[in-house]
N, CA, C and O atoms as a Tripos MOL2 file, in Angstrom:
@<TRIPOS>MOLECULE
protein
  260   259    65     0     0
PROTEIN
NO_CHARGES

@<TRIPOS>ATOM
      1 N         157.8500   71.7900  181.3920 N.3       1 UNK1
      2 CA        157.7770   73.2430  181.1340 C.3       1 UNK1
      3 C         156.7490   72.5320  182.9660 C.2       1 UNK1
      4 O         156.8930   72.9370  184.1190 O.2       1 UNK1
      5 N         155.9420   71.5590  182.4880 N.am      2 UNK2
      6 CA        154.7110   70.6450  183.9850 C.3       2 UNK2
      7 C         155.8570   70.4110  184.6840 C.2       2 UNK2
      8 O         155.8920   71.3290  185.5030 O.2       2 UNK2
      9 N         156.5290   69.9260  184.7950 N.am      3 UNK3
     10 CA        157.4390   69.3810  185.7640 C.3       3 UNK3
     11 C         157.7170   70.8860  186.2660 C.2       3 UNK3
     12 O         157.6110   71.0170  187.4850 O.2       3 UNK3
     13 N         157.9860   71.8110  185.6860 N.am      4 UNK4
     14 CA        158.7580   73.0710  186.4060 C.3       4 UNK4
     15 C         157.2710   73.9870  187.0500 C.2       4 UNK4
     16 O         157.3750   74.7710  187.9930 O.2       4 UNK4
     17 N         156.2640   73.7710  186.5130 N.am      5 UNK5
     18 CA        154.9030   74.1530  187.3360 C.3       5 UNK5
     19 C         154.6250   73.4080  188.5860 C.2       5 UNK5
     20 O         154.1260   73.8650  189.6150 O.2       5 UNK5
     21 N         154.9570   72.3860  188.3890 N.am      6 UNK6
     22 CA        155.0240   71.3580  189.3670 C.3       6 UNK6
     23 C         155.5030   71.8970  191.1210 C.2       6 UNK6
     24 O         155.1150   72.2390  192.2380 O.2       6 UNK6
     25 N         156.5580   71.6440  190.2860 N.am      7 UNK7
     26 CA        157.5470   72.5330  191.6750 C.3       7 UNK7
     27 C         157.4310   73.8430  192.0060 C.2       7 UNK7
     28 O         157.6240   74.3410  193.1150 O.2       7 UNK7
     29 N         157.1310   74.3430  191.0740 N.am      8 UNK8
     30 CA        156.7510   76.0640  191.8060 C.3       8 UNK8
     31 C         155.6000   75.8160  192.4620 C.2       8 UNK8
     32 O         155.8670   76.0720  193.6360 O.2       8 UNK8
     33 N         154.7960   75.5680  192.4130 N.am      9 UNK9
     34 CA        153.4990   75.1070  193.0610 C.3       9 UNK9
     35 C         153.5070   74.4620  194.3290 C.2       9 UNK9
     36 O         152.8960   74.7240  195.3650 O.2       9 UNK9
     37 N         154.3350   73.5500  194.0380 N.am     10 UNK10
     38 CA        154.8980   72.5980  195.6640 C.3      10 UNK10
     39 C         155.5310   73.7160  196.4070 C.2      10 UNK10
     40 O         155.1120   74.1640  197.4740 O.2      10 UNK10
     41 N         156.4690   74.0870  195.8220 N.am     11 UNK11
     42 CA        157.4790   74.9530  196.7340 C.3      11 UNK11
     43 C         156.7560   76.0160  197.1190 C.2      11 UNK11
     44 O         156.1510   76.1040  198.1870 O.2      11 UNK11
     45 N         156.8150   77.0030  196.0870 N.am     12 UNK12
     46 CA        156.0070   78.5950  196.7360 C.3      12 UNK12
     47 C         154.9070   78.7810  196.9610 C.2      12 UNK12
     48 O         154.5440   79.6750  197.7250 O.2      12 UNK12
     49 N         153.7050   77.5910  196.0530 N.am     13 UNK13
     50 CA        152.5440   77.8660  196.0360 C.3      13 UNK13
     51 C         151.9970   79.2450  195.4470 C.2      13 UNK13
     52 O         151.3350   80.1670  195.9250 O.2      13 UNK13
     53 N         152.6240   78.9530  194.0670 N.am     14 UNK14
     54 CA        152.3310   80.2580  193.2830 C.3      14 UNK14
     55 C         151.2000   80.1680  192.8750 C.2      14 UNK14
     56 O         150.7330   79.0290  192.8870 O.2      14 UNK14
     57 N         150.1940   81.4450  192.2910 N.am     15 UNK15
     58 CA        148.7800   81.0920  191.4810 C.3      15 UNK15
     59 C         148.8510   81.6280  190.2720 C.2      15 UNK15
     60 O         147.8120   81.8140  189.6380 O.2      15 UNK15
     61 N         150.2890   82.0210  189.6650 N.am     16 UNK16
     62 CA        149.5890   82.5490  188.5660 C.3      16 UNK16
     63 C         151.5700   82.0070  187.7060 C.2      16 UNK16
     64 O         152.6290   81.6930  188.2510 O.2      16 UNK16
     65 N         151.2190   82.1390  186.4360 N.am     17 UNK17
     66 CA        152.2330   81.6150  185.4750 C.3      17 UNK17
     67 C         152.1500   83.0820  184.4950 C.2      17 UNK17
     68 O         151.4220   84.0730  184.5550 O.2      17 UNK17
     69 N         153.1580   82.7180  183.6790 N.am     18 UNK18
     70 CA        153.3780   83.3550  182.9160 C.3      18 UNK18
     71 C         153.9900   82.8210  182.0340 C.2      18 UNK18
     72 O         155.1090   82.4150  182.3520 O.2      18 UNK18
     73 N         153.4010   82.5320  180.1720 N.am     19 UNK19
     74 CA        154.2100   81.8910  179.4420 C.3      19 UNK19
     75 C         154.8500   82.7140  178.8700 C.2      19 UNK19
     76 O         154.0030   83.4920  178.4310 O.2      19 UNK19
     77 N         155.9710   83.1150  178.5340 N.am     20 UNK20
     78 CA        156.8310   83.6500  177.7320 C.3      20 UNK20
     79 C         157.8380   83.7940  176.3660 C.2      20 UNK20
     80 O         158.8670   84.3610  175.9960 O.2      20 UNK20
     81 N         156.7300   82.8170  175.8700 N.am     21 UNK21
     82 CA        157.0410   81.9620  175.1650 C.3      21 UNK21
     83 C         156.3190   83.0850  173.4410 C.2      21 UNK21
     84 O         155.1280   83.3850  173.3560 O.2      21 UNK21
     85 N         157.3990   83.4910  172.3080 N.am     22 UNK22
     86 CA        157.4660   84.6050  171.6210 C.3      22 UNK22
     87 C         155.9420   83.3790  170.5940 C.2      22 UNK22
     88 O         154.8190   83.8160  170.3430 O.2      22 UNK22
     89 N         156.2280   82.5200  170.3770 N.am     23 UNK23
     90 CA        155.5370   81.5720  169.7180 C.3      23 UNK23
     91 C         154.8680   80.5250  170.3960 C.2      23 UNK23
     92 O         154.8470   79.3810  169.9410 O.2      23 UNK23
     93 N         154.4260   80.7860  171.2530 N.am     24 UNK24
     94 CA        153.4210   79.7720  171.7130 C.3      24 UNK24
     95 C         152.3260   78.9080  171.0290 C.2      24 UNK24
     96 O         152.3740   77.6970  170.8150 O.2      24 UNK24
     97 N         151.2600   79.8430  170.7100 N.am     25 UNK25
     98 CA        150.0520   79.3650  169.9020 C.3      25 UNK25
     99 C         150.7240   79.3730  167.9790 C.2      25 UNK25
    100 O         149.8750   79.5140  167.0980 O.2      25 UNK25
    101 N         151.6470   79.2740  167.7330 N.am     26 UNK26
    102 CA        152.0570   79.0380  166.3900 C.3      26 UNK26
    103 C         151.7170   77.2620  166.4810 C.2      26 UNK26
    104 O         150.9100   76.8640  165.6400 O.2      26 UNK26
    105 N         152.0510   76.6510  167.0450 N.am     27 UNK27
    106 CA        152.0120   75.2000  167.0910 C.3      27 UNK27
    107 C         150.7740   74.8000  168.0400 C.2      27 UNK27
    108 O         150.9120   74.3830  169.1900 O.2      27 UNK27
    109 N         149.4180   75.0080  167.3170 N.am     28 UNK28
    110 CA        148.1450   74.8200  168.4780 C.3      28 UNK28
    111 C         148.3200   73.0640  169.1850 C.2      28 UNK28
    112 O         148.2250   72.7190  170.3620 O.2      28 UNK28
    113 N         148.5540   72.3560  168.1580 N.am     29 UNK29
    114 CA        149.0570   71.1860  168.8520 C.3      29 UNK29
    115 C         149.4190   71.1640  170.1840 C.2      29 UNK29
    116 O         148.7510   70.8230  171.1610 O.2      29 UNK29
    117 N         150.5030   71.5480  170.1130 N.am     30 UNK30
    118 CA        151.6520   71.9220  171.2050 C.3      30 UNK30
    119 C         151.1530   72.3890  172.2600 C.2      30 UNK30
    120 O         151.1630   71.7130  173.2890 O.2      30 UNK30
    121 N         150.4540   74.0050  172.2120 N.am     31 UNK31
    122 CA        149.9300   74.1060  173.3160 C.3      31 UNK31
    123 C         148.7570   74.0140  173.6230 C.2      31 UNK31
    124 O         148.2080   74.6990  174.4860 O.2      31 UNK31
    125 N         148.1490   73.0070  172.8350 N.am     32 UNK32
    126 CA        146.8140   72.4080  173.4950 C.3      32 UNK32
    127 C         147.2350   70.7640  174.6840 C.2      32 UNK32
    128 O         146.4960   70.0170  175.3260 O.2      32 UNK32
    129 N         148.7860   70.8080  174.4810 N.am     33 UNK33
    130 CA        148.8720   69.4710  174.8300 C.3      33 UNK33
    131 C         149.1560   70.0510  176.1320 C.2      33 UNK33
    132 O         148.5690   69.7050  177.1580 O.2      33 UNK33
    133 N         150.2200   71.0880  176.0680 N.am     34 UNK34
    134 CA        150.6880   71.6550  177.4410 C.3      34 UNK34
    135 C         149.5420   72.1100  178.4960 C.2      34 UNK34
    136 O         149.4430   71.7470  179.6680 O.2      34 UNK34
    137 N         148.7050   72.9930  177.7820 N.am     35 UNK35
    138 CA        147.4910   73.2300  178.4370 C.3      35 UNK35
    139 C         146.8140   72.0270  179.3670 C.2      35 UNK35
    140 O         146.4560   71.9730  180.5430 O.2      35 UNK35
    141 N         146.8160   71.2930  178.4950 N.am     36 UNK36
    142 CA        145.8260   69.6870  178.8540 C.3      36 UNK36
    143 C         146.4950   69.0590  179.7040 C.2      36 UNK36
    144 O         145.9520   68.2530  180.4580 O.2      36 UNK36
    145 N         148.3500   69.4240  179.7490 N.am     37 UNK37
    146 CA        149.1740   68.6440  181.0570 C.3      37 UNK37
    147 C         148.5730   69.6150  182.9130 C.2      37 UNK37
    148 O         148.6500   69.1870  184.0650 O.2      37 UNK37
    149 N         148.0400   70.9480  182.3830 N.am     38 UNK38
    150 CA        148.3210   71.5750  182.9810 C.3      38 UNK38
    151 C         147.3050   71.6390  184.3140 C.2      38 UNK38
    152 O         147.3810   71.8300  185.5280 O.2      38 UNK38
    153 N         146.0240   71.2720  182.9920 N.am     39 UNK39
    154 CA        144.3570   70.8350  183.6830 C.3      39 UNK39
    155 C         144.5750   69.6470  184.0480 C.2      39 UNK39
    156 O         144.2060   69.2610  185.1570 O.2      39 UNK39
    157 N         145.1390   68.9440  183.2820 N.am     40 UNK40
    158 CA        145.2840   67.3200  183.9190 C.3      40 UNK40
    159 C         146.4800   67.7350  185.7880 C.2      40 UNK40
    160 O         145.8030   67.6480  186.8120 O.2      40 UNK40
    161 N         147.3270   67.9420  185.9050 N.am     41 UNK41
    162 CA        147.5720   68.6050  186.9010 C.3      41 UNK41
    163 C         146.6570   68.9240  188.2410 C.2      41 UNK41
    164 O         146.9930   68.6990  189.4040 O.2      41 UNK41
    165 N         145.5300   69.4510  187.8230 N.am     42 UNK42
    166 CA        144.7150   70.1830  188.6190 C.3      42 UNK42
    167 C         145.2770   71.2480  189.4700 C.2      42 UNK42
    168 O         145.2200   71.2480  190.7000 O.2      42 UNK42
    169 N         145.8920   72.2680  188.6460 N.am     43 UNK43
    170 CA        146.3420   73.2730  189.1440 C.3      43 UNK43
    171 C         145.8170   74.8220  189.1690 C.2      43 UNK43
    172 O         146.1450   75.5720  188.2490 O.2      43 UNK43
    173 N         145.2260   75.1530  189.9410 N.am     44 UNK44
    174 CA        144.6330   76.5740  189.8630 C.3      44 UNK44
    175 C         144.9900   77.8220  189.6850 C.2      44 UNK44
    176 O         144.8730   78.6360  190.6010 O.2      44 UNK44
    177 N         145.5910   78.2310  188.2040 N.am     45 UNK45
    178 CA        146.6850   79.2020  188.0970 C.3      45 UNK45
    179 C         145.9740   79.8310  187.2210 C.2      45 UNK45
    180 O         145.2090   79.3260  186.3990 O.2      45 UNK45
    181 N         146.2510   81.1130  187.4090 N.am     46 UNK46
    182 CA        146.1780   82.4000  186.3120 C.3      46 UNK46
    183 C         147.4100   82.2770  185.5600 C.2      46 UNK46
    184 O         148.4910   82.8220  185.7800 O.2      46 UNK46
    185 N         146.9540   81.1780  184.2970 N.am     47 UNK47
    186 CA        147.8460   82.0940  182.9690 C.3      47 UNK47
    187 C         147.8470   82.9670  181.8800 C.2      47 UNK47
    188 O         146.8950   82.7950  181.1190 O.2      47 UNK47
    189 N         148.6780   83.9040  181.5590 N.am     48 UNK48
    190 CA        148.6700   84.7000  180.7540 C.3      48 UNK48
    191 C         150.3230   84.2910  179.8400 C.2      48 UNK48
    192 O         151.3550   83.7060  180.1720 O.2      48 UNK48
    193 N         149.7970   85.0260  178.4810 N.am     49 UNK49
    194 CA        150.7880   84.4970  177.1670 C.3      49 UNK49
    195 C         151.2910   85.9110  177.0380 C.2      49 UNK49
    196 O         150.6930   86.4520  176.1080 O.2      49 UNK49
    197 N         152.0330   86.6010  177.5270 N.am     50 UNK50
    198 CA        152.4900   87.6360  177.4370 C.3      50 UNK50
    199 C         152.8380   87.8850  176.0650 C.2      50 UNK50
    200 O         152.0740   88.4650  175.2930 O.2      50 UNK50
    201 N         153.9610   87.4640  175.7490 N.am     51 UNK51
    202 CA        154.2870   87.7160  174.1520 C.3      51 UNK51
    203 C         154.0790   86.6000  173.0040 C.2      51 UNK51
    204 O         154.7630   86.4430  171.9920 O.2      51 UNK51
    205 N         153.1090   85.9710  173.3730 N.am     52 UNK52
    206 CA        152.9800   84.8670  172.3010 C.3      52 UNK52
    207 C         151.8770   84.2470  171.3970 C.2      52 UNK52
    208 O         151.9030   83.3550  170.5490 O.2      52 UNK52
    209 N         150.8650   85.0800  171.9090 N.am     53 UNK53
    210 CA        149.2010   84.8540  171.0640 C.3      53 UNK53
    211 C         149.2030   85.5500  169.6850 C.2      53 UNK53
    212 O         149.5540   86.7230  169.5530 O.2      53 UNK53
    213 N         148.7730   84.7280  168.6130 N.am     54 UNK54
    214 CA        148.8720   84.7760  167.4700 C.3      54 UNK54
    215 C         147.3400   84.6260  167.1590 C.2      54 UNK54
    216 O         146.7050   83.5720  167.1410 O.2      54 UNK54
    217 N         146.8870   85.8660  166.9240 N.am     55 UNK55
    218 CA        145.8350   85.9550  166.3400 C.3      55 UNK55
    219 C         145.3490   85.0070  166.0280 C.2      55 UNK55
    220 O         144.5970   84.3310  166.7290 O.2      55 UNK55
    221 N         145.8170   84.6950  164.4960 N.am     56 UNK56
    222 CA        145.8280   83.7780  162.9280 C.3      56 UNK56
    223 C         145.9280   82.0820  163.8280 C.2      56 UNK56
    224 O         145.6810   81.0480  163.2080 O.2      56 UNK56
    225 N         146.2360   82.0720  165.0000 N.am     57 UNK57
    226 CA        146.1120   80.8600  165.0870 C.3      57 UNK57
    227 C         145.7190   80.4490  166.5190 C.2      57 UNK57
    228 O         146.1390   79.3650  166.9230 O.2      57 UNK57
    229 N         145.0970   81.0660  167.1740 N.am     58 UNK58
    230 CA        144.5600   80.6440  167.9600 C.3      58 UNK58
    231 C         142.8910   80.3810  167.6770 C.2      58 UNK58
    232 O         142.1450   80.8820  166.8350 O.2      58 UNK58
    233 N         142.6080   79.2570  168.8800 N.am     59 UNK59
    234 CA        141.1620   78.5000  168.6730 C.3      59 UNK59
    235 C         140.2630   78.9400  169.6480 C.2      59 UNK59
    236 O         140.8060   78.9180  170.7520 O.2      59 UNK59
    237 N         139.0490   79.3510  169.6870 N.am     60 UNK60
    238 CA        138.4600   78.9040  170.8180 C.3      60 UNK60
    239 C         138.5210   78.4010  171.8260 C.2      60 UNK60
    240 O         138.2700   78.9420  172.9030 O.2      60 UNK60
    241 N         139.0870   76.5600  171.5400 N.am     61 UNK61
    242 CA        138.9040   75.6900  171.8880 C.3      61 UNK61
    243 C         140.2930   75.9570  173.1220 C.2      61 UNK61
    244 O         140.0390   75.9420  174.3270 O.2      61 UNK61
    245 N         141.5480   76.1600  172.6610 N.am     62 UNK62
    246 CA        143.0330   77.1110  173.1170 C.3      62 UNK62
    247 C         142.3770   77.6890  174.3030 C.2      62 UNK62
    248 O         142.7750   77.3790  175.4260 O.2      62 UNK62
    249 N         141.2590   78.6250  174.1070 N.am     63 UNK63
    250 CA        141.2830   79.5970  174.8350 C.3      63 UNK63
    251 C         140.2310   79.4440  175.7310 C.2      63 UNK63
    252 O         139.8770   80.2880  176.5540 O.2      63 UNK63
    253 N         139.6840   78.2210  175.5340 N.am     64 UNK64
    254 CA        138.7180   77.7210  177.2300 C.3      64 UNK64
    255 C         139.3440   76.9260  177.8390 C.2      64 UNK64
    256 O         139.0850   76.7240  179.0260 O.2      64 UNK64
    257 N         140.3850   76.2290  177.1610 N.am     65 UNK65
    258 CA        141.5380   75.7360  177.9070 C.3      65 UNK65
    259 C         142.4870   76.1410  179.0380 C.2      65 UNK65
    260 O         143.3920   75.3830  179.3870 O.2      65 UNK65
@<TRIPOS>BOND
     1     1     2 1
     2     2     3 1
     3     3     4 2
     4     3     5 am
     5     5     6 1
     6     6     7 1
     7     7     8 2
     8     7     9 am
     9     9    10 1
    10    10    11 1
    11    11    12 2
    12    11    13 am
    13    13    14 1
    14    14    15 1
    15    15    16 2
    16    15    17 am
    17    17    18 1
    18    18    19 1
    19    19    20 2
    20    19    21 am
    21    21    22 1
    22    22    23 1
    23    23    24 2
    24    23    25 am
    25    25    26 1
    26    26    27 1
    27    27    28 2
    28    27    29 am
    29    29    30 1
    30    30    31 1
    31    31    32 2
    32    31    33 am
    33    33    34 1
    34    34    35 1
    35    35    36 2
    36    35    37 am
    37    37    38 1
    38    38    39 1
    39    39    40 2
    40    39    41 am
    41    41    42 1
    42    42    43 1
    43    43    44 2
    44    43    45 am
    45    45    46 1
    46    46    47 1
    47    47    48 2
    48    47    49 am
    49    49    50 1
    50    50    51 1
    51    51    52 2
    52    51    53 am
    53    53    54 1
    54    54    55 1
    55    55    56 2
    56    55    57 am
    57    57    58 1
    58    58    59 1
    59    59    60 2
    60    59    61 am
    61    61    62 1
    62    62    63 1
    63    63    64 2
    64    63    65 am
    65    65    66 1
    66    66    67 1
    67    67    68 2
    68    67    69 am
    69    69    70 1
    70    70    71 1
    71    71    72 2
    72    71    73 am
    73    73    74 1
    74    74    75 1
    75    75    76 2
    76    75    77 am
    77    77    78 1
    78    78    79 1
    79    79    80 2
    80    79    81 am
    81    81    82 1
    82    82    83 1
    83    83    84 2
    84    83    85 am
    85    85    86 1
    86    86    87 1
    87    87    88 2
    88    87    89 am
    89    89    90 1
    90    90    91 1
    91    91    92 2
    92    91    93 am
    93    93    94 1
    94    94    95 1
    95    95    96 2
    96    95    97 am
    97    97    98 1
    98    98    99 1
    99    99   100 2
   100    99   101 am
   101   101   102 1
   102   102   103 1
   103   103   104 2
   104   103   105 am
   105   105   106 1
   106   106   107 1
   107   107   108 2
   108   107   109 am
   109   109   110 1
   110   110   111 1
   111   111   112 2
   112   111   113 am
   113   113   114 1
   114   114   115 1
   115   115   116 2
   116   115   117 am
   117   117   118 1
   118   118   119 1
   119   119   120 2
   120   119   121 am
   121   121   122 1
   122   122   123 1
   123   123   124 2
   124   123   125 am
   125   125   126 1
   126   126   127 1
   127   127   128 2
   128   127   129 am
   129   129   130 1
   130   130   131 1
   131   131   132 2
   132   131   133 am
   133   133   134 1
   134   134   135 1
   135   135   136 2
   136   135   137 am
   137   137   138 1
   138   138   139 1
   139   139   140 2
   140   139   141 am
   141   141   142 1
   142   142   143 1
   143   143   144 2
   144   143   145 am
   145   145   146 1
   146   146   147 1
   147   147   148 2
   148   147   149 am
   149   149   150 1
   150   150   151 1
   151   151   152 2
   152   151   153 am
   153   153   154 1
   154   154   155 1
   155   155   156 2
   156   155   157 am
   157   157   158 1
   158   158   159 1
   159   159   160 2
   160   159   161 am
   161   161   162 1
   162   162   163 1
   163   163   164 2
   164   163   165 am
   165   165   166 1
   166   166   167 1
   167   167   168 2
   168   167   169 am
   169   169   170 1
   170   170   171 1
   171   171   172 2
   172   171   173 am
   173   173   174 1
   174   174   175 1
   175   175   176 2
   176   175   177 am
   177   177   178 1
   178   178   179 1
   179   179   180 2
   180   179   181 am
   181   181   182 1
   182   182   183 1
   183   183   184 2
   184   183   185 am
   185   185   186 1
   186   186   187 1
   187   187   188 2
   188   187   189 am
   189   189   190 1
   190   190   191 1
   191   191   192 2
   192   191   193 am
   193   193   194 1
   194   194   195 1
   195   195   196 2
   196   195   197 am
   197   197   198 1
   198   198   199 1
   199   199   200 2
   200   199   201 am
   201   201   202 1
   202   202   203 1
   203   203   204 2
   204   203   205 am
   205   205   206 1
   206   206   207 1
   207   207   208 2
   208   207   209 am
   209   209   210 1
   210   210   211 1
   211   211   212 2
   212   211   213 am
   213   213   214 1
   214   214   215 1
   215   215   216 2
   216   215   217 am
   217   217   218 1
   218   218   219 1
   219   219   220 2
   220   219   221 am
   221   221   222 1
   222   222   223 1
   223   223   224 2
   224   223   225 am
   225   225   226 1
   226   226   227 1
   227   227   228 2
   228   227   229 am
   229   229   230 1
   230   230   231 1
   231   231   232 2
   232   231   233 am
   233   233   234 1
   234   234   235 1
   235   235   236 2
   236   235   237 am
   237   237   238 1
   238   238   239 1
   239   239   240 2
   240   239   241 am
   241   241   242 1
   242   242   243 1
   243   243   244 2
   244   243   245 am
   245   245   246 1
   246   246   247 1
   247   247   248 2
   248   247   249 am
   249   249   250 1
   250   250   251 1
   251   251   252 2
   252   251   253 am
   253   253   254 1
   254   254   255 1
   255   255   256 2
   256   255   257 am
   257   257   258 1
   258   258   259 1
   259   259   260 2
@<TRIPOS>SUBSTRUCTURE
     1 UNK1         2 RESIDUE 1 A UNK
     2 UNK2         6 RESIDUE 1 A UNK
     3 UNK3        10 RESIDUE 1 A UNK
     4 UNK4        14 RESIDUE 1 A UNK
     5 UNK5        18 RESIDUE 1 A UNK
     6 UNK6        22 RESIDUE 1 A UNK
     7 UNK7        26 RESIDUE 1 A UNK
     8 UNK8        30 RESIDUE 1 A UNK
     9 UNK9        34 RESIDUE 1 A UNK
    10 UNK10       38 RESIDUE 1 A UNK
    11 UNK11       42 RESIDUE 1 A UNK
    12 UNK12       46 RESIDUE 1 A UNK
    13 UNK13       50 RESIDUE 1 A UNK
    14 UNK14       54 RESIDUE 1 A UNK
    15 UNK15       58 RESIDUE 1 A UNK
    16 UNK16       62 RESIDUE 1 A UNK
    17 UNK17       66 RESIDUE 1 A UNK
    18 UNK18       70 RESIDUE 1 A UNK
    19 UNK19       74 RESIDUE 1 A UNK
    20 UNK20       78 RESIDUE 1 A UNK
    21 UNK21       82 RESIDUE 1 A UNK
    22 UNK22       86 RESIDUE 1 A UNK
    23 UNK23       90 RESIDUE 1 A UNK
    24 UNK24       94 RESIDUE 1 A UNK
    25 UNK25       98 RESIDUE 1 A UNK
    26 UNK26      102 RESIDUE 1 A UNK
    27 UNK27      106 RESIDUE 1 A UNK
    28 UNK28      110 RESIDUE 1 A UNK
    29 UNK29      114 RESIDUE 1 A UNK
    30 UNK30      118 RESIDUE 1 A UNK
    31 UNK31      122 RESIDUE 1 A UNK
    32 UNK32      126 RESIDUE 1 A UNK
    33 UNK33      130 RESIDUE 1 A UNK
    34 UNK34      134 RESIDUE 1 A UNK
    35 UNK35      138 RESIDUE 1 A UNK
    36 UNK36      142 RESIDUE 1 A UNK
    37 UNK37      146 RESIDUE 1 A UNK
    38 UNK38      150 RESIDUE 1 A UNK
    39 UNK39      154 RESIDUE 1 A UNK
    40 UNK40      158 RESIDUE 1 A UNK
    41 UNK41      162 RESIDUE 1 A UNK
    42 UNK42      166 RESIDUE 1 A UNK
    43 UNK43      170 RESIDUE 1 A UNK
    44 UNK44      174 RESIDUE 1 A UNK
    45 UNK45      178 RESIDUE 1 A UNK
    46 UNK46      182 RESIDUE 1 A UNK
    47 UNK47      186 RESIDUE 1 A UNK
    48 UNK48      190 RESIDUE 1 A UNK
    49 UNK49      194 RESIDUE 1 A UNK
    50 UNK50      198 RESIDUE 1 A UNK
    51 UNK51      202 RESIDUE 1 A UNK
    52 UNK52      206 RESIDUE 1 A UNK
    53 UNK53      210 RESIDUE 1 A UNK
    54 UNK54      214 RESIDUE 1 A UNK
    55 UNK55      218 RESIDUE 1 A UNK
    56 UNK56      222 RESIDUE 1 A UNK
    57 UNK57      226 RESIDUE 1 A UNK
    58 UNK58      230 RESIDUE 1 A UNK
    59 UNK59      234 RESIDUE 1 A UNK
    60 UNK60      238 RESIDUE 1 A UNK
    61 UNK61      242 RESIDUE 1 A UNK
    62 UNK62      246 RESIDUE 1 A UNK
    63 UNK63      250 RESIDUE 1 A UNK
    64 UNK64      254 RESIDUE 1 A UNK
    65 UNK65      258 RESIDUE 1 A UNK
């Protein structure tokens, strides 16, 4: 996923991504790893999760990332 983001930023200069994973926050560790890689890449992106934010699985730490 992060390689694809890198390609989109380099080739098209995207400024926003939409994560369309209906279970994105089901596995908090996975979601945090993905966000950590995006942060590590230094991308200045607006990120939205249209379909995959479960309130019972959401943490302040993940929201901050």
